[in-house]
C-alpha positions in Angstrom: 55.8 -16.9 1.3 52.4 -17.7 0.1 50.8 -21.1 0.5 50.1 -23.6 -2.3 46.4 -22.9 -2.0 46.9 -19.1 -2.4 49.1 -19.7 -5.5 46.5 -22.0 -7.0 43.7 -19.5 -6.3 45.8 -16.7 -7.9 46.4 -18.6 -11.1 43.1 -20.5 -11.4 41.3 -17.8 -13.4 44.1 -17.6 -15.9 44.2 -21.4 -16.3 40.5 -21.6 -16.7 40.4 -18.9 -19.3 43.2 -20.7 -21.3 41.3 -24.0 -21.2 38.1 -22.2 -22.4 39.9 -20.5 -25.2 41.7 -23.7 -26.2 38.4 -25.6 -26.3 36.9 -23.0 -28.6 39.8 -23.3 -30.9 39.4 -27.1 -31.0 35.7 -26.8 -31.7 36.4 -24.3 -34.6 39.0 -26.6 -36.1 36.7 -29.6 -35.8 34.0 -27.6 -37.6 36.4 -26.6 -40.4 37.6 -30.2 -40.8 34.0 -31.5 -40.8 32.9 -29.1 -43.4 35.8 -30.0 -45.6 35.0 -33.7 -45.2 31.4 -33.1 -46.2 32.5 -31.1 -49.2 34.7 -33.9 -50.4 31.9 -36.4 -49.8 29.5 -34.4 -51.9 32.0 -33.9 -54.7 32.8 -37.6 -54.8 29.2 -38.5 -55.7 28.3 -38.5 -59.4 25.8 -35.7 -60.1 24.7 -37.5 -63.3 23.5 -40.5 -61.4 21.2 -38.3 -59.2 19.9 -36.6 -62.4 19.2 -40.0 -64.0 17.3 -41.1 -60.9 15.1 -38.1 -61.1 14.5 -38.6 -64.8 13.7 -42.3 -64.3 11.2 -41.4 -61.6 9.5 -38.8 -63.8 9.2 -41.3 -66.7 7.5 -44.0 -64.6 
């Protein structure tokens, strides 16, 4: 029968690989959610108001 340390050492690379893969998935999901939030924020702003600001600036 193997000791606890031997069993941990045998499974450690697998566990670390899983943690690394899971963290990459979390980072990817965060990037996707962040880009969607930015897209919604940009769409919520009125484009006409930014055009009027530029026109007012040019007229002064």
